[in-house]
C-alpha positions in Angstrom: 88.6 140.8 -3.2 86.1 143.0 -1.3 85.6 146.7 -1.8 87.4 147.4 1.6 90.3 145.2 0.8 90.8 147.0 -2.5 90.8 150.4 -0.9 93.4 149.2 1.7 95.6 147.7 -1.2 95.4 151.0 -3.3 96.7 153.1 -0.2 99.3 150.2 0.5 100.7 150.3 -3.0 100.7 154.2 -3.3 102.3 154.6 -0.1 105.0 152.1 -1.0 105.6 153.7 -4.3 106.1 157.0 -2.8 108.8 155.7 -0.6 110.4 153.8 -3.1 110.6 156.9 -5.4 112.3 159.1 -2.8 115.9 158.0 -3.5 117.3 159.8 -0.5 115.0 158.4 2.1 115.7 155.0 0.7 119.3 155.5 0.6 119.4 156.4 4.2 117.4 153.6 5.5 119.8 151.3 3.9 123.3 152.9 4.2 123.2 154.7 7.5 122.9 151.7 9.6 125.7 149.8 7.5 128.0 152.7 8.0 127.3 152.7 11.8 127.9 149.0 11.9 131.3 148.8 10.2 132.2 152.0 11.7 131.7 150.7 15.4 133.1 147.2 14.5 136.4 149.0 13.5 136.3 151.6 16.1 135.7 149.2 19.0 137.4 146.2 17.7 140.4 146.6 20.2 138.7 148.8 22.8 139.9 148.5 26.4 138.0 149.6 29.5 139.7 150.8 32.6 136.9 149.5 35.0 136.6 145.8 35.8 133.0 144.6 35.9 132.3 142.3 38.8 129.2 140.4 39.0 127.4 139.7 42.3 125.1 136.8 42.7 123.1 136.6 46.0 121.6 138.7 48.8 124.4 139.3 51.2 126.6 142.3 51.2 130.0 142.2 50.0 133.1 142.2 52.3 133.8 145.9 52.9 137.4 145.7 51.5 136.0 144.2 48.2 133.2 146.6 48.0 135.3 149.6 48.4 138.2 148.7 45.8 138.6 151.3 43.3 138.2 150.5 39.6 135.6 147.6 40.2 132.1 148.1 38.9 129.6 145.8 40.4 126.5 144.5 38.6 123.9 142.6 40.8 122.1 139.4 39.4 119.1 137.5 40.8 120.5 134.0 40.5 124.1 132.4 40.3 122.9 130.8 37.0 122.3 134.1 35.3 125.7 135.6 36.4 127.7 132.5 35.2 125.9 132.7 31.7 127.0 136.6 31.5 130.7 135.5 32.7 130.7 132.7 30.1 130.0 135.2 27.2 132.5 137.8 28.6 129.9 140.2 29.4 131.5 140.4 33.1 134.9 140.1 34.1 134.6 138.1 37.3 131.5 136.6 39.4 131.3 136.6 43.2 129.0 135.1 45.5 129.1 136.8 49.1 129.3 134.4 51.9 131.7 132.5 54.4 133.8 131.8 52.6 133.4 134.2 49.7 133.0 132.1 46.4 133.9 133.6 42.8 134.2 132.5 39.5 136.7 133.5 36.7 136.6 132.7 32.8 140.0 131.2 32.2 140.0 132.5 28.7 139.4 136.1 29.6 142.5 138.1 30.1 140.5 140.5 32.1 139.3 137.9 34.5 142.7 137.0 35.4 143.7 140.6 36.1 140.2 140.9 38.1 141.0 137.8 40.1 144.1 139.2 41.2 142.7 142.6 42.4 140.0 140.7 44.2 142.5 138.4 46.0 144.4 141.5 46.9 141.3 143.0 48.2 140.7 139.9 50.4 144.2 140.1 52.0 144.3 136.3 52.7 140.6 136.1 53.9 139.5 132.4 52.9 137.8 132.2 49.6 136.7 129.5 47.2 137.3 129.4 43.4 135.2 128.2 40.3 135.9 128.4 36.6 133.8 128.6 33.5 134.6 128.7 29.9 132.6 130.0 26.9 133.2 131.9 23.6 133.5 135.9 23.9 130.7 138.1 22.4 132.3 140.8 20.3 131.0 144.3 21.0 129.6 144.5 17.1 127.6 141.2 18.0 126.2 143.1 21.2 125.7 146.4 19.3 124.1 145.2 16.1 120.6 144.6 17.9 120.5 148.2 19.3 121.5 149.5 15.9 118.6 147.5 13.8 116.4 148.7 16.6 117.3 152.5 16.4 117.1 152.2 12.5 113.7 150.7 12.9 112.5 153.2 15.3 113.5 156.2 13.4 111.9 154.8 10.1 108.6 153.7 11.9 108.0 156.9 13.9 109.1 159.6 11.3 108.3 157.4 8.1 104.4 157.4 9.5 104.0 160.1 11.9 105.7 162.8 9.9 104.3 161.7 6.6 100.6 161.5 7.9 101.0 165.2 9.2 102.2 166.3 5.8 99.4 164.5 4.2 97.0 166.5 6.5 98.7 169.9 6.0 98.8 169.4 2.4 95.0 168.4 2.2 95.6 165.0 1.2 93.6 163.4 4.1 90.6 165.7 3.3 90.7 164.5 -0.3 90.7 160.7 1.2 88.0 161.5 3.5 85.7 162.2 0.6 86.2 158.7 -0.6 84.6 155.7 0.7 88.0 154.9 2.3 87.5 154.7 6.3 90.0 155.7 8.9 90.7 152.2 10.2 91.3 151.2 6.5 93.9 154.1 6.0 95.6 153.3 9.3 95.9 149.7 8.6 97.4 150.3 5.2 99.9 152.6 6.7 100.8 149.9 9.3 101.2 147.2 6.7 103.1 149.4 4.1 105.6 150.5 6.7 105.9 147.0 8.1 106.9 145.8 4.9 109.5 148.2 4.1 111.2 148.1 7.6 111.5 144.1 7.5 112.8 144.5 3.9 115.5 147.0 4.8 116.1 145.0 8.1 116.7 141.9 6.0 119.0 143.8 3.5 121.2 145.5 6.1 121.5 142.5 8.5 122.4 139.9 6.2 124.4 142.2 4.1 126.5 143.2 7.4 126.5 139.6 8.3 128.0 138.3 5.2 131.3 140.3 6.1 131.1 140.4 10.0 129.7 137.0 10.7 127.5 138.1 13.5 127.3 135.5 16.5 123.8 134.5 16.5 122.9 131.7 19.0 119.0 131.9 18.6 116.7 131.4 16.0 116.5 133.7 12.8 112.7 133.2 13.0 112.4 134.6 16.4 114.6 137.4 15.6 112.3 138.5 12.8 109.4 138.1 14.8 110.8 140.5 17.6 111.6 142.9 15.0 108.2 142.5 13.2 106.4 143.0 16.6 108.5 146.0 17.4 108.1 147.7 13.9 104.2 147.4 14.6 104.4 148.9 18.0 106.7 151.7 17.0 104.5 152.4 14.0 101.5 152.5 16.2 103.3 155.0 18.3 103.8 157.1 15.2 100.3 157.1 14.3 99.2 158.2 17.7 101.6 161.1 17.5 100.1 162.1 14.3 96.6 161.5 15.0 95.8 165.1 15.3 98.9 167.0 14.8 98.5 169.6 11.7 102.1 171.3 11.9 105.3 169.6 10.4 107.1 171.6 13.1 105.1 170.5 16.0 105.4 166.7 14.7 109.2 166.8 14.2 109.6 168.1 17.8 107.1 165.7 19.5 109.0 162.8 17.3 112.2 164.0 18.5 111.1 164.1 22.0 110.3 160.5 21.7 113.1 159.1 19.9 116.1 160.7 21.6 115.4 159.3 25.3 114.8 156.1 23.6 118.1 156.2 21.8 120.1 156.7 25.0 118.0 155.0 27.3 117.0 151.8 25.5 120.3 150.0 25.6 121.2 150.9 22.0 124.9 151.9 22.6 125.6 150.7 26.1 123.9 148.4 28.8 121.9 149.9 31.7 122.9 147.3 34.1 124.0 149.0 37.3 122.4 152.2 36.4 120.0 154.1 39.1 116.8 152.3 39.2 114.6 155.3 38.5 116.6 155.4 35.0 115.9 151.5 34.6 112.1 152.1 35.3 112.0 154.7 32.6 113.7 152.8 30.1 111.2 149.9 30.9 108.4 152.3 29.8 109.9 152.6 26.2 109.0 150.0 23.3 112.6 150.0 21.9 113.9 148.8 25.0 112.0 145.6 25.0 112.8 145.2 21.2 116.6 145.2 21.9 116.3 143.2 24.9 114.4 140.5 23.2 117.0 140.5 20.1 119.8 140.7 22.2 118.7 137.4 24.1 118.1 135.9 21.0 121.4 136.7 19.3 123.7 136.4 22.3 122.0 134.0 24.6 120.2 132.0 22.3 116.7 132.6 23.7 113.7 130.9 22.4 110.2 132.3 21.9 109.0 131.2 25.4 112.0 133.1 27.3 111.2 136.2 25.5 107.7 135.8 25.8 107.6 138.9 28.6 109.1 141.3 26.2 106.7 140.3 23.2 103.4 140.4 25.5 104.7 143.9 26.6 105.2 145.0 22.9 101.9 143.5 22.2 99.9 145.3 24.9 101.8 148.8 24.2 100.7 148.4 20.2 96.9 147.6 21.3 97.2 150.7 23.5 98.7 153.0 20.9 96.2 151.9 18.1 93.1 152.2 20.1 94.0 155.7 21.3 95.3 156.5 17.9 92.3 155.3 16.1 90.0 157.4 18.8 91.9 160.7 18.2 92.5 160.2 14.3 91.2 163.2 12.4 91.3 163.6 8.5 91.7 167.5 8.6 
């Protein structure tokens, strides 16, 4: 082993020991997501919605009588196949394709689909229409939610576990002492990334498989693809944490900056609810957040059975963000 690798390994092991000895932080990382997963599974197991969600495939406008019907929420899809896939998984209650006559599809195994169909036919008031049917297993709310919860837990662990710690090191003079050693900045940052990546994936494995043992998550895609998504997402978010902590010397300022980053991501990245149908500026803002692409890719793997080639756009975006964060963080990093 070269001298450089030995220095990286020394910092890597020291950081792991520091984290594992902090019983409070370790317990929080393990127990908090479990509490949230089980709590949401219990709270929303029988949840009912007041508004029917209707998918719209195709460009033509809906008939005015349908578009103005109260209690119908419309979600637009670029293709009919995408809308049918969502209908098959019970993610929408009805799918319509405007035209003459209007075509619509309903999931015969969905109770809300039957009611939404009756509302649609009432709005059409005898106008010609063409009916189609699909079938498929429903996706429980907890199956949809678990990707967001895992991503949120990873975000807090990556940003606060690296950014806040490095600022504390700088404030306490630890970085100044390390500067006097042969350790280079790139080696120190590489060790921090590797350490946090191992810890995040370890916590992910315990939480995900522990909850899955009891709740039996619906996962249609590959477990390897799911781990790859979270591994790349972890590296990206850790790199963002390093960028935030590159020059900050105050724990208060670091905490404020990290909260400024984490809270918008927690609410706009699709952790708790889908942004389908949200205003376009809000969706564009969400696309600029790393957590959005992590959650979108993870949900595609779990609920749609997506392959690596199908989630490649999200993976490439995460890789590009990681490269930008690392380059800027390395350029701006200072020991004291």
